[in-house]
Backbone of each chain as nested JSON, in Angstrom:
{
  "chains": [
    {"id": "A", "residues": [
      {"number": 1, "name": "MET", "atoms": {"N": [-45.155, 62.835, -33.42], "CA": [-46.134, 62.188, -34.288], "C": [-46.527, 60.838, -33.712]}},
      {"number": 2, "name": "THR", "atoms": {"N": [-47.677, 60.393, -34.138], "CA": [-48.145, 59.093, -33.677], "C": [-48.326, 58.16, -34.87]}},
      {"number": 3, "name": "PHE", "atoms": {"N": [-47.836, 56.958, -34.732], "CA": [-47.934, 55.991, -35.8], "C": [-48.745, 54.792, -35.33]}},
      {"number": 4, "name": "ARG", "atoms": {"N": [-49.619, 54.297, -36.21], "CA": [-50.377, 53.098, -35.888], "C": [-49.532, 51.888, -36.308]}},
      {"number": 5, "name": "VAL", "atoms": {"N": [-49.27, 51.017, -35.367], "CA": [-48.427, 49.858, -35.647], "C": [-49.266, 48.583, -35.583]}},
      {"number": 6, "name": "HIS", "atoms": {"N": [-49.159, 47.754, -36.605], "CA": [-49.845, 46.466, -36.642], "C": [-48.823, 45.36, -36.398]}},
      {"number": 7, "name": "VAL", "atoms": {"N": [-49.102, 44.504, -35.455], "CA": [-48.197, 43.404, -35.136], "C": [-48.946, 42.088, -35.34]}},
      {"number": 8, "name": "ARG", "atoms": {"N": [-48.291, 41.148, -35.996], "CA": [-48.865, 39.804, -36.13], "C": [-47.923, 38.831, -35.437]}},
      {"number": 9, "name": "VAL", "atoms": {"N": [-48.421, 38.159, -34.419], "CA": [-47.618, 37.205, -33.655], "C": [-48.13, 35.805, -33.976]}},
      {"number": 10, "name": "MET", "atoms": {"N": [-47.273, 34.977, -34.571], "CA": [-47.711, 33.64, -34.98], "C": [-46.847, 32.567, -34.325]}},
      {"number": 11, "name": "PRO", "atoms": {"N": [-47.425, 31.387, -34.085], "CA": [-46.602, 30.276, -33.597], "C": [-45.503, 29.98, -34.619]}},
      {"number": 12, "name": "ARG", "atoms": {"N": [-44.3, 29.759, -34.115], "CA": [-43.153, 29.544, -34.999], "C": [-43.379, 28.333, -35.907]}},
      {"number": 13, "name": "ALA", "atoms": {"N": [-42.925, 28.454, -37.159], "CA": [-43.075, 27.357, -38.119], "C": [-42.425, 26.099, -37.554]}},
      {"number": 14, "name": "GLY", "atoms": {"N": [-43.101, 24.981, -37.699], "CA": [-42.56, 23.718, -37.206], "C": [-43.068, 23.363, -35.837]}},
      {"number": 15, "name": "LEU", "atoms": {"N": [-43.537, 24.353, -35.087], "CA": [-44.113, 24.056, -33.776], "C": [-45.575, 23.664, -33.94]}},
      {"number": 16, "name": "LEU", "atoms": {"N": [-46.027, 22.779, -33.092], "CA": [-47.435, 22.402, -33.09], "C": [-48.302, 23.618, -32.782]}},
      {"number": 17, "name": "ASP", "atoms": {"N": [-49.477, 23.664, -33.386], "CA": [-50.421, 24.739, -33.123], "C": [-51.799, 24.116, -32.872]}},
      {"number": 18, "name": "PRO", "atoms": {"N": [-52.035, 23.712, -31.635], "CA": [-53.289, 23.002, -31.333], "C": [-54.526, 23.826, -31.654]}},
      {"number": 19, "name": "GLN", "atoms": {"N": [-54.437, 25.151, -31.44], "CA": [-55.589, 25.99, -31.737], "C": [-55.872, 25.991, -33.247]}},
      {"number": 20, "name": "GLY", "atoms": {"N": [-54.815, 26.063, -34.033], "CA": [-54.974, 26.005, -35.482], "C": [-55.568, 24.682, -35.934]}},
      {"number": 21, "name": "GLN", "atoms": {"N": [-55.114, 23.592, -35.311], "CA": [-55.655, 22.278, -35.67], "C": [-57.137, 22.178, -35.33]}},
      {"number": 22, "name": "ALA", "atoms": {"N": [-57.508, 22.735, -34.174], "CA": [-58.915, 22.7, -33.773], "C": [-59.782, 23.472, -34.763]}},
      {"number": 23, "name": "VAL", "atoms": {"N": [-59.276, 24.641, -35.18], "CA": [-60.031, 25.444, -36.152], "C": [-60.142, 24.687, -37.473]}},
      {"number": 24, "name": "GLU", "atoms": {"N": [-59.05, 24.038, -37.876], "CA": [-59.073, 23.297, -39.144], "C": [-60.109, 22.177, -39.103]}},
      {"number": 25, "name": "HIS", "atoms": {"N": [-60.155, 21.45, -37.991], "CA": [-61.152, 20.386, -37.865], "C": [-62.57, 20.951, -37.906]}},
      {"number": 26, "name": "ALA", "atoms": {"N": [-62.761, 22.074, -37.218], "CA": [-64.1, 22.688, -37.205], "C": [-64.499, 23.135, -38.601]}},
      {"number": 27, "name": "LEU", "atoms": {"N": [-63.541, 23.703, -39.347], "CA": [-63.85, 24.133, -40.717], "C": [-64.245, 22.941, -41.582]}},
      {"number": 28, "name": "THR", "atoms": {"N": [-63.485, 21.848, -41.456], "CA": [-63.809, 20.651, -42.229], "C": [-65.207, 20.147, -41.878]}},
      {"number": 29, "name": "ALA", "atoms": {"N": [-65.523, 20.149, -40.583], "CA": [-66.837, 19.676, -40.146], "C": [-67.951, 20.572, -40.674]}},
      {"number": 30, "name": "LEU", "atoms": {"N": [-67.636, 21.845, -40.92], "CA": [-68.641, 22.783, -41.43], "C": [-68.746, 22.751, -42.956]}},
      {"number": 31, "name": "GLY", "atoms": {"N": [-67.946, 21.887, -43.593], "CA": [-68.039, 21.759, -45.042], "C": [-66.973, 22.51, -45.813]}},
      {"number": 32, "name": "PHE", "atoms": {"N": [-66.016, 23.092, -45.104], "CA": [-64.943, 23.807, -45.797], "C": [-63.746, 22.878, -45.962]}},
      {"number": 33, "name": "ALA", "atoms": {"N": [-63.901, 21.881, -46.844], "CA": [-62.838, 20.895, -47.022], "C": [-61.619, 21.506, -47.706]}},
      {"number": 34, "name": "GLU", "atoms": {"N": [-61.783, 22.654, -48.352], "CA": [-60.658, 23.271, -49.081], "C": [-59.698, 24.028, -48.176]}},
      {"number": 35, "name": "ALA", "atoms": {"N": [-60.009, 24.095, -46.878], "CA": [-59.128, 24.808, -45.955], "C": [-58.065, 23.866, -45.406]}},
      {"number": 36, "name": "GLY", "atoms": {"N": [-56.846, 24.364, -45.248], "CA": [-55.771, 23.543, -44.701], "C": [-54.688, 24.408, -44.094]}},
      {"number": 37, "name": "ALA", "atoms": {"N": [-53.762, 23.744, -43.39], "CA": [-52.591, 24.436, -42.819], "C": [-52.989, 25.672, -42.032]}},
      {"number": 38, "name": "VAL", "atoms": {"N": [-53.981, 25.52, -41.161], "CA": [-54.474, 26.669, -40.395], "C": [-53.537, 26.958, -39.222]}},
      {"number": 39, "name": "ARG", "atoms": {"N": [-53.172, 28.214, -39.061], "CA": [-52.37, 28.661, -37.918], "C": [-53.113, 29.822, -37.267]}},
      {"number": 40, "name": "VAL", "atoms": {"N": [-53.134, 29.806, -35.948], "CA": [-53.82, 30.878, -35.225], "C": [-52.819, 31.606, -34.336]}},
      {"number": 41, "name": "GLY", "atoms": {"N": [-52.767, 32.906, -34.464], "CA": [-51.894, 33.732, -33.639], "C": [-52.638, 34.943, -33.128]}},
      {"number": 42, "name": "ARG", "atoms": {"N": [-51.892, 35.969, -32.768], "CA": [-52.507, 37.185, -32.239], "C": [-52.239, 38.366, -33.163]}},
      {"number": 43, "name": "ALA", "atoms": {"N": [-53.238, 39.228, -33.285], "CA": [-53.078, 40.485, -34.007], "C": [-53.149, 41.602, -32.982]}},
      {"number": 44, "name": "ILE", "atoms": {"N": [-52.147, 42.459, -32.96], "CA": [-52.103, 43.554, -31.995], "C": [-51.942, 44.858, -32.766]}},
      {"number": 45, "name": "GLU", "atoms": {"N": [-52.765, 45.83, -32.418], "CA": [-52.635, 47.163, -33.016], "C": [-52.393, 48.167, -31.901]}},
      {"number": 46, "name": "LEU", "atoms": {"N": [-51.499, 49.11, -32.141], "CA": [-51.268, 50.131, -31.124], "C": [-50.74, 51.407, -31.745]}},
      {"number": 47, "name": "ASP", "atoms": {"N": [-50.982, 52.53, -31.051], "CA": [-50.383, 53.806, -31.417], "C": [-49.028, 53.909, -30.75]}},
      {"number": 48, "name": "VAL", "atoms": {"N": [-48.033, 54.367, -31.495], "CA": [-46.712, 54.609, -30.916], "C": [-46.308, 56.042, -31.248]}},
      {"number": 49, "name": "ALA", "atoms": {"N": [-46.08, 56.835, -30.216], "CA": [-45.612, 58.202, -30.416], "C": [-44.116, 58.169, -30.669]}},
      {"number": 50, "name": "ALA", "atoms": {"N": [-43.69, 58.712, -31.81], "CA": [-42.276, 58.676, -32.17], "C": [-41.99, 59.774, -33.177]}},
      {"number": 51, "name": "ALA", "atoms": {"N": [-40.694, 60.05, -33.38], "CA": [-40.314, 61.125, -34.286], "C": [-40.356, 60.687, -35.745]}},
      {"number": 52, "name": "SER", "atoms": {"N": [-40.253, 59.387, -35.981], "CA": [-40.225, 58.891, -37.362], "C": [-40.808, 57.484, -37.398]}},
      {"number": 53, "name": "PRO", "atoms": {"N": [-41.23, 57.026, -38.586], "CA": [-41.714, 55.645, -38.692], "C": [-40.652, 54.641, -38.246]}},
      {"number": 54, "name": "GLY", "atoms": {"N": [-39.389, 54.921, -38.565], "CA": [-38.323, 54.005, -38.176], "C": [-38.193, 53.886, -36.67]}},
      {"number": 55, "name": "GLU", "atoms": {"N": [-38.315, 55.024, -35.977], "CA": [-38.224, 54.989, -34.517], "C": [-39.422, 54.245, -33.934]}},
      {"number": 56, "name": "ALA", "atoms": {"N": [-40.604, 54.481, -34.518], "CA": [-41.798, 53.773, -34.044], "C": [-41.623, 52.266, -34.201]}},
      {"number": 57, "name": "GLU", "atoms": {"N": [-41.057, 51.859, -35.334], "CA": [-40.856, 50.422, -35.555], "C": [-39.848, 49.851, -34.568]}},
      {"number": 58, "name": "ALA", "atoms": {"N": [-38.773, 50.603, -34.309], "CA": [-37.746, 50.126, -33.374], "C": [-38.334, 49.941, -31.973]}},
      {"number": 59, "name": "ARG", "atoms": {"N": [-39.14, 50.917, -31.534], "CA": [-39.752, 50.813, -30.207], "C": [-40.753, 49.661, -30.174]}},
      {"number": 60, "name": "ALA", "atoms": {"N": [-41.534, 49.514, -31.227], "CA": [-42.51, 48.423, -31.269], "C": [-41.8, 47.069, -31.23]}},
      {"number": 61, "name": "ARG", "atoms": {"N": [-40.646, 47.011, -31.878], "CA": [-39.866, 45.765, -31.859], "C": [-39.416, 45.436, -30.43]}},
      {"number": 62, "name": "GLN", "atoms": {"N": [-39.011, 46.462, -29.685], "CA": [-38.647, 46.237, -28.28], "C": [-39.849, 45.753, -27.471]}},
      {"number": 63, "name": "MET", "atoms": {"N": [-41.011, 46.34, -27.762], "CA": [-42.226, 45.893, -27.043], "C": [-42.519, 44.425, -27.332]}},
      {"number": 64, "name": "CYS", "atoms": {"N": [-42.327, 44.028, -28.594], "CA": [-42.545, 42.62, -28.949], "C": [-41.569, 41.727, -28.206]}},
      {"number": 65, "name": "ASP", "atoms": {"N": [-40.295, 42.126, -28.187], "CA": [-39.274, 41.301, -27.549], "C": [-39.511, 41.17, -26.056]}},
      {"number": 66, "name": "LYS", "atoms": {"N": [-40.055, 42.234, -25.434], "CA": [-40.203, 42.228, -23.981], "C": [-41.547, 41.723, -23.508]}},
      {"number": 67, "name": "LEU", "atoms": {"N": [-42.602, 41.9, -24.322], "CA": [-43.928, 41.572, -23.808], "C": [-44.864, 40.893, -24.802]}},
      {"number": 68, "name": "LEU", "atoms": {"N": [-44.895, 41.41, -26.031], "CA": [-46.001, 41.012, -26.918], "C": [-45.837, 39.615, -27.506]}},
      {"number": 69, "name": "ALA", "atoms": {"N": [-44.6, 39.165, -27.687], "CA": [-44.377, 37.848, -28.285], "C": [-43.502, 37.007, -27.377]}},
      {"number": 70, "name": "ASN", "atoms": {"N": [-43.687, 35.716, -27.444], "CA": [-42.834, 34.777, -26.722], "C": [-41.683, 34.372, -27.649]}},
      {"number": 71, "name": "PRO", "atoms": {"N": [-40.456, 34.798, -27.327], "CA": [-39.349, 34.578, -28.266], "C": [-39.016, 33.105, -28.484]}},
      {"number": 72, "name": "VAL", "atoms": {"N": [-39.455, 32.244, -27.593], "CA": [-39.141, 30.817, -27.733], "C": [-40.078, 30.133, -28.732]}},
      {"number": 73, "name": "THR", "atoms": {"N": [-41.32, 30.552, -28.749], "CA": [-42.322, 29.799, -29.519], "C": [-42.991, 30.605, -30.627]}},
      {"number": 74, "name": "GLU", "atoms": {"N": [-42.728, 31.903, -30.687], "CA": [-43.49, 32.728, -31.628], "C": [-42.585, 33.618, -32.476]}},
      {"number": 75, "name": "ASP", "atoms": {"N": [-43.053, 33.892, -33.675], "CA": [-42.44, 34.909, -34.528], "C": [-43.399, 36.072, -34.661]}},
      {"number": 76, "name": "TYR", "atoms": {"N": [-42.833, 37.263, -34.902], "CA": [-43.738, 38.388, -35.108], "C": [-43.342, 39.184, -36.338]}},
      {"number": 77, "name": "LEU", "atoms": {"N": [-44.317, 39.902, -36.834], "CA": [-44.157, 40.711, -38.044], "C": [-44.727, 42.086, -37.726]}},
      {"number": 78, "name": "LEU", "atoms": {"N": [-43.947, 43.127, -38.011], "CA": [-44.38, 44.494, -37.702], "C": [-44.731, 45.226, -38.982]}},
      {"number": 79, "name": "ASN", "atoms": {"N": [-45.705, 46.107, -38.882], "CA": [-46.057, 46.941, -40.015], "C": [-46.47, 48.312, -39.479]}},
      {"number": 80, "name": "VAL", "atoms": {"N": [-45.731, 49.358, -39.87], "CA": [-46.023, 50.706, -39.384], "C": [-46.824, 51.448, -40.444]}},
      {"number": 81, "name": "GLU", "atoms": {"N": [-48.031, 51.857, -40.081], "CA": [-48.851, 52.688, -40.976], "C": [-48.27, 54.091, -40.979]}},
      {"number": 82, "name": "SER", "atoms": {"N": [-48.078, 54.671, -42.125], "CA": [-47.586, 56.05, -42.156], "C": [-48.704, 56.957, -42.621]}},
      {"number": 83, "name": "ASP", "atoms": {"N": [-49.286, 57.696, -41.665], "CA": [-50.346, 58.634, -42.052], "C": [-50.08, 60.002, -41.448]}}
    ]},
    {"id": "B", "residues": [
      {"number": 1, "name": "MET", "atoms": {"N": [-55.6, 25.379, -57.559], "CA": [-54.538, 26.172, -56.955], "C": [-54.834, 26.39, -55.471]}},
      {"number": 2, "name": "THR", "atoms": {"N": [-53.77, 26.689, -54.761], "CA": [-53.927, 26.955, -53.335], "C": [-53.454, 28.369, -53.011]}},
      {"number": 3, "name": "PHE", "atoms": {"N": [-54.241, 29.066, -52.259], "CA": [-53.904, 30.444, -51.885], "C": [-53.753, 30.533, -50.38]}},
      {"number": 4, "name": "ARG", "atoms": {"N": [-52.737, 31.274, -49.945], "CA": [-52.554, 31.522, -48.517], "C": [-53.382, 32.755, -48.154]}},
      {"number": 5, "name": "VAL", "atoms": {"N": [-54.28, 32.581, -47.201], "CA": [-55.168, 33.671, -46.807], "C": [-54.81, 34.122, -45.392]}},
      {"number": 6, "name": "HIS", "atoms": {"N": [-54.648, 35.425, -45.211], "CA": [-54.384, 36.014, -43.9], "C": [-55.645, 36.709, -43.414]}},
      {"number": 7, "name": "VAL", "atoms": {"N": [-56.062, 36.39, -42.217], "CA": [-57.269, 36.998, -41.654], "C": [-56.879, 37.714, -40.37]}},
      {"number": 8, "name": "ARG", "atoms": {"N": [-57.375, 38.924, -40.201], "CA": [-57.161, 39.647, -38.948], "C": [-58.528, 39.909, -38.344]}},
      {"number": 9, "name": "VAL", "atoms": {"N": [-58.751, 39.366, -37.167], "CA": [-60.031, 39.521, -36.48], "C": [-59.812, 40.43, -35.281]}},
      {"number": 10, "name": "MET", "atoms": {"N": [-60.477, 41.584, -35.279], "CA": [-60.264, 42.559, -34.198], "C": [-61.58, 42.884, -33.495]}},
      {"number": 11, "name": "PRO", "atoms": {"N": [-61.506, 43.227, -32.2], "CA": [-62.714, 43.694, -31.51], "C": [-63.237, 44.94, -32.22]}},
      {"number": 12, "name": "ARG", "atoms": {"N": [-64.542, 44.979, -32.406], "CA": [-65.154, 46.091, -33.14], "C": [-64.846, 47.429, -32.461]}},
      {"number": 13, "name": "ALA", "atoms": {"N": [-64.631, 48.452, -33.286], "CA": [-64.341, 49.794, -32.756], "C": [-65.483, 50.235, -31.847]}},
      {"number": 14, "name": "GLY", "atoms": {"N": [-65.129, 50.815, -30.723], "CA": [-66.143, 51.291, -29.79], "C": [-66.446, 50.292, -28.7]}},
      {"number": 15, "name": "LEU", "atoms": {"N": [-66.134, 49.017, -28.95], "CA": [-66.333, 48.013, -27.9], "C": [-65.123, 47.988, -26.978]}},
      {"number": 16, "name": "LEU", "atoms": {"N": [-65.374, 47.723, -25.717], "CA": [-64.28, 47.57, -24.765], "C": [-63.38, 46.414, -25.183]}},
      {"number": 17, "name": "ASP", "atoms": {"N": [-62.09, 46.559, -24.931], "CA": [-61.136, 45.487, -25.222], "C": [-60.257, 45.29, -23.988]}},
      {"number": 18, "name": "PRO", "atoms": {"N": [-60.72, 44.504, -23.028], "CA": [-59.991, 44.343, -21.759], "C": [-58.581, 43.807, -21.97]}},
      {"number": 19, "name": "GLN", "atoms": {"N": [-58.41, 42.917, -22.947], "CA": [-57.077, 42.369, -23.2], "C": [-56.132, 43.473, -23.693]}},
      {"number": 20, "name": "GLY", "atoms": {"N": [-56.646, 44.312, -24.575], "CA": [-55.851, 45.435, -25.05], "C": [-55.479, 46.388, -23.918]}},
      {"number": 21, "name": "GLN", "atoms": {"N": [-56.439, 46.641, -23.031], "CA": [-56.155, 47.531, -21.898], "C": [-55.089, 46.941, -20.987]}},
      {"number": 22, "name": "ALA", "atoms": {"N": [-55.168, 45.631, -20.759], "CA": [-54.178, 44.969, -19.909], "C": [-52.788, 45.073, -20.526]}},
      {"number": 23, "name": "VAL", "atoms": {"N": [-52.704, 44.856, -21.838], "CA": [-51.412, 44.963, -22.52], "C": [-50.892, 46.396, -22.431]}},
      {"number": 24, "name": "GLU", "atoms": {"N": [-51.802, 47.364, -22.595], "CA": [-51.385, 48.774, -22.533], "C": [-50.813, 49.11, -21.152]}},
      {"number": 25, "name": "HIS", "atoms": {"N": [-51.483, 48.647, -20.102], "CA": [-50.976, 48.892, -18.756], "C": [-49.612, 48.234, -18.563]}},
      {"number": 26, "name": "ALA", "atoms": {"N": [-49.471, 47.023, -19.057], "CA": [-48.205, 46.312, -18.908], "C": [-47.099, 47.039, -19.657]}},
      {"number": 27, "name": "LEU", "atoms": {"N": [-47.4, 47.538, -20.853], "CA": [-46.388, 48.285, -21.611], "C": [-45.964, 49.544, -20.854]}},
      {"number": 28, "name": "THR", "atoms": {"N": [-46.946, 50.258, -20.299], "CA": [-46.617, 51.47, -19.531], "C": [-45.724, 51.118, -18.353]}},
      {"number": 29, "name": "ALA", "atoms": {"N": [-46.072, 50.038, -17.654], "CA": [-45.278, 49.621, -16.493], "C": [-43.856, 49.234, -16.898]}},
      {"number": 30, "name": "LEU", "atoms": {"N": [-43.685, 48.775, -18.132], "CA": [-42.353, 48.38, -18.611], "C": [-41.563, 49.564, -19.167]}},
      {"number": 31, "name": "GLY", "atoms": {"N": [-42.16, 50.758, -19.131], "CA": [-41.429, 51.928, -19.593], "C": [-41.774, 52.383, -20.998]}},
      {"number": 32, "name": "PHE", "atoms": {"N": [-42.774, 51.743, -21.605], "CA": [-43.184, 52.146, -22.956], "C": [-44.355, 53.117, -22.868]}},
      {"number": 33, "name": "ALA", "atoms": {"N": [-44.053, 54.339, -22.366], "CA": [-45.123, 55.316, -22.163], "C": [-45.671, 55.813, -23.492]}},
      {"number": 34, "name": "GLU", "atoms": {"N": [-44.942, 55.618, -24.588], "CA": [-45.395, 56.133, -25.882], "C": [-46.432, 55.239, -26.554]}},
      {"number": 35, "name": "ALA", "atoms": {"N": [-46.765, 54.115, -25.929], "CA": [-47.766, 53.211, -26.516], "C": [-49.161, 53.593, -26.055]}},
      {"number": 36, "name": "GLY", "atoms": {"N": [-50.125, 53.512, -26.949], "CA": [-51.495, 53.824, -26.583], "C": [-52.475, 53.15, -27.516]}},
      {"number": 37, "name": "ALA", "atoms": {"N": [-53.758, 53.197, -27.143], "CA": [-54.84, 52.671, -27.987], "C": [-54.556, 51.244, -28.445]}},
      {"number": 38, "name": "VAL", "atoms": {"N": [-54.156, 50.398, -27.505], "CA": [-53.806, 49.017, -27.84], "C": [-55.075, 48.179, -28.021]}},
      {"number": 39, "name": "ARG", "atoms": {"N": [-55.134, 47.44, -29.111], "CA": [-56.237, 46.502, -29.351], "C": [-55.628, 45.137, -29.635]}},
      {"number": 40, "name": "VAL", "atoms": {"N": [-56.217, 44.113, -29.081], "CA": [-55.7, 42.758, -29.298], "C": [-56.773, 41.894, -29.954]}},
      {"number": 41, "name": "GLY", "atoms": {"N": [-56.417, 41.278, -31.054], "CA": [-57.34, 40.38, -31.757], "C": [-56.632, 39.101, -32.147]}},
      {"number": 42, "name": "ARG", "atoms": {"N": [-57.155, 38.431, -33.15], "CA": [-56.565, 37.165, -33.591], "C": [-56.055, 37.286, -35.025]}},
      {"number": 43, "name": "ALA", "atoms": {"N": [-54.936, 36.635, -35.274], "CA": [-54.416, 36.532, -36.629], "C": [-54.541, 35.072, -37.043]}},
      {"number": 44, "name": "ILE", "atoms": {"N": [-55.182, 34.827, -38.174], "CA": [-55.389, 33.46, -38.648], "C": [-54.827, 33.355, -40.06]}},
      {"number": 45, "name": "GLU", "atoms": {"N": [-54.05, 32.312, -40.312], "CA": [-53.532, 32.066, -41.654], "C": [-53.993, 30.686, -42.083]}},
      {"number": 46, "name": "LEU", "atoms": {"N": [-54.4, 30.562, -43.33], "CA": [-54.805, 29.246, -43.815], "C": [-54.621, 29.138, -45.319]}},
      {"number": 47, "name": "ASP", "atoms": {"N": [-54.462, 27.895, -45.782], "CA": [-54.468, 27.614, -47.211], "C": [-55.902, 27.386, -47.651]}},
      {"number": 48, "name": "VAL", "atoms": {"N": [-56.269, 27.962, -48.787], "CA": [-57.598, 27.71, -49.352], "C": [-57.412, 27.262, -50.797]}},
      {"number": 49, "name": "ALA", "atoms": {"N": [-57.891, 26.057, -51.096], "CA": [-57.825, 25.555, -52.466], "C": [-58.981, 26.155, -53.245]}},
      {"number": 50, "name": "ALA", "atoms": {"N": [-58.67, 26.838, -54.342], "CA": [-59.71, 27.508, -55.119], "C": [-59.197, 27.735, -56.526]}},
      {"number": 51, "name": "ALA", "atoms": {"N": [-60.113, 28.074, -57.449], "CA": [-59.736, 28.281, -58.843], "C": [-59.136, 29.663, -59.077]}},
      {"number": 52, "name": "SER", "atoms": {"N": [-59.444, 30.61, -58.22], "CA": [-58.961, 31.98, -58.406], "C": [-58.812, 32.656, -57.051]}},
      {"number": 53, "name": "PRO", "atoms": {"N": [-58.023, 33.729, -56.98], "CA": [-57.916, 34.476, -55.723], "C": [-59.285, 34.976, -55.251]}},
      {"number": 54, "name": "GLY", "atoms": {"N": [-60.119, 35.397, -56.193], "CA": [-61.448, 35.888, -55.824], "C": [-62.287, 34.815, -55.162]}},
      {"number": 55, "name": "GLU", "atoms": {"N": [-62.214, 33.585, -55.715], "CA": [-62.978, 32.485, -55.12], "C": [-62.431, 32.151, -53.733]}},
      {"number": 56, "name": "ALA", "atoms": {"N": [-61.096, 32.172, -53.611], "CA": [-60.494, 31.893, -52.299], "C": [-60.965, 32.918, -51.273]}},
      {"number": 57, "name": "GLU", "atoms": {"N": [-61.031, 34.184, -51.674], "CA": [-61.46, 35.22, -50.748], "C": [-62.925, 35.033, -50.363]}},
      {"number": 58, "name": "ALA", "atoms": {"N": [-63.755, 34.689, -51.353], "CA": [-65.184, 34.499, -51.067], "C": [-65.394, 33.366, -50.074]}},
      {"number": 59, "name": "ARG", "atoms": {"N": [-64.672, 32.259, -50.276], "CA": [-64.81, 31.127, -49.351], "C": [-64.275, 31.49, -47.968]}},
      {"number": 60, "name": "ALA", "atoms": {"N": [-63.149, 32.196, -47.923], "CA": [-62.585, 32.591, -46.635], "C": [-63.557, 33.518, -45.897]}},
      {"number": 61, "name": "ARG", "atoms": {"N": [-64.252, 34.358, -46.662], "CA": [-65.23, 35.251, -46.048], "C": [-66.365, 34.439, -45.402]}},
      {"number": 62, "name": "GLN", "atoms": {"N": [-66.784, 33.38, -46.103], "CA": [-67.806, 32.502, -45.508], "C": [-67.29, 31.847, -44.234]}},
      {"number": 63, "name": "MET", "atoms": {"N": [-66.031, 31.439, -44.249], "CA": [-65.456, 30.811, -43.044], "C": [-65.462, 31.799, -41.876]}},
      {"number": 64, "name": "CYS", "atoms": {"N": [-65.125, 33.055, -42.174], "CA": [-65.137, 34.083, -41.123], "C": [-66.546, 34.265, -40.578]}},
      {"number": 65, "name": "ASP", "atoms": {"N": [-67.524, 34.35, -41.491], "CA": [-68.906, 34.585, -41.056], "C": [-69.432, 33.434, -40.214]}},
      {"number": 66, "name": "LYS", "atoms": {"N": [-68.981, 32.212, -40.548], "CA": [-69.541, 31.049, -39.86], "C": [-68.76, 30.617, -38.633]}},
      {"number": 67, "name": "LEU", "atoms": {"N": [-67.458, 30.853, -38.626], "CA": [-66.662, 30.297, -37.532], "C": [-65.574, 31.221, -36.979]}},
      {"number": 68, "name": "LEU", "atoms": {"N": [-64.84, 31.885, -37.872], "CA": [-63.597, 32.523, -37.413], "C": [-63.817, 33.818, -36.649]}},
      {"number": 69, "name": "ALA", "atoms": {"N": [-64.896, 34.527, -36.952], "CA": [-65.138, 35.801, -36.274], "C": [-66.521, 35.795, -35.639]}},
      {"number": 70, "name": "ASN", "atoms": {"N": [-66.664, 36.556, -34.585], "CA": [-67.965, 36.74, -33.942], "C": [-68.616, 37.982, -34.544]}},
      {"number": 71, "name": "PRO", "atoms": {"N": [-69.694, 37.813, -35.317], "CA": [-70.248, 38.951, -36.049], "C": [-70.806, 40.055, -35.142]}},
      {"number": 72, "name": "VAL", "atoms": {"N": [-71.068, 39.73, -33.897], "CA": [-71.622, 40.739, -32.99], "C": [-70.544, 41.659, -32.438]}},
      {"number": 73, "name": "THR", "atoms": {"N": [-69.374, 41.104, -32.174], "CA": [-68.362, 41.878, -31.442], "C": [-67.065, 42.106, -32.223]}},
      {"number": 74, "name": "GLU", "atoms": {"N": [-66.945, 41.475, -33.388], "CA": [-65.641, 41.542, -34.058], "C": [-65.775, 41.929, -35.533]}},
      {"number": 75, "name": "ASP", "atoms": {"N": [-64.754, 42.595, -36.038], "CA": [-64.616, 42.847, -37.469], "C": [-63.441, 42.03, -37.98]}},
      {"number": 76, "name": "TYR", "atoms": {"N": [-63.493, 41.701, -39.269], "CA": [-62.336, 40.991, -39.812], "C": [-61.889, 41.598, -41.128]}},
      {"number": 77, "name": "LEU", "atoms": {"N": [-60.641, 41.327, -41.442], "CA": [-60.012, 41.841, -42.65], "C": [-59.326, 40.666, -43.325]}},
      {"number": 78, "name": "LEU", "atoms": {"N": [-59.576, 40.502, -44.625], "CA": [-59.007, 39.376, -45.366], "C": [-57.919, 39.853, -46.305]}},
      {"number": 79, "name": "ASN", "atoms": {"N": [-56.916, 39.016, -46.498], "CA": [-55.867, 39.338, -47.449], "C": [-55.414, 38.029, -48.103]}},
      {"number": 80, "name": "VAL", "atoms": {"N": [-55.59, 37.937, -49.417], "CA": [-55.226, 36.716, -50.134], "C": [-53.871, 36.908, -50.783]}},
      {"number": 81, "name": "GLU", "atoms": {"N": [-52.909, 36.089, -50.38], "CA": [-51.586, 36.088, -51.028], "C": [-51.726, 35.433, -52.386]}},
      {"number": 82, "name": "SER", "atoms": {"N": [-51.198, 36.057, -53.416], "CA": [-51.277, 35.413, -54.733], "C": [-49.892, 34.955, -55.14]}},
      {"number": 83, "name": "ASP", "atoms": {"N": [-49.644, 33.66, -54.98], "CA": [-48.363, 33.127, -55.454], "C": [-48.571, 31.787, -56.137]}}
    ]}
  ]
}
């Protein structure tokens, strides 16, 4: 079976996020004063062939640890679509 | 009230995604042959001060249309945390 996996990779809490700050300033300049605490990360979607959703998640977690996320500066969140 | 809004900005379906292809090749080279159809986009999180979740979503949608997403090449998905 194939499972669609959604990964969200975000800069770790407490670390500076210059891209997020730049977006926040741009939003303020555009009149969106109600926006704050902007963080910018990566969204990754992929198909994972596996026997079960649990196996797909385990493999996706290995992919994050080895390639998709930087373990020093980023956290990631996995979500396996079951269809 | 303040609502945490999660935005996922992805390359539109049917458009080439060179970054996704590069990640897919890298995953294959690392031994993750079960990965496929990789797409890479941006994950954005922000606080939006608003009177209701609906208002927060409407304002966040305007932010996406004006700054956060490229309407020609990207689709976005909004999710308002209600806490």
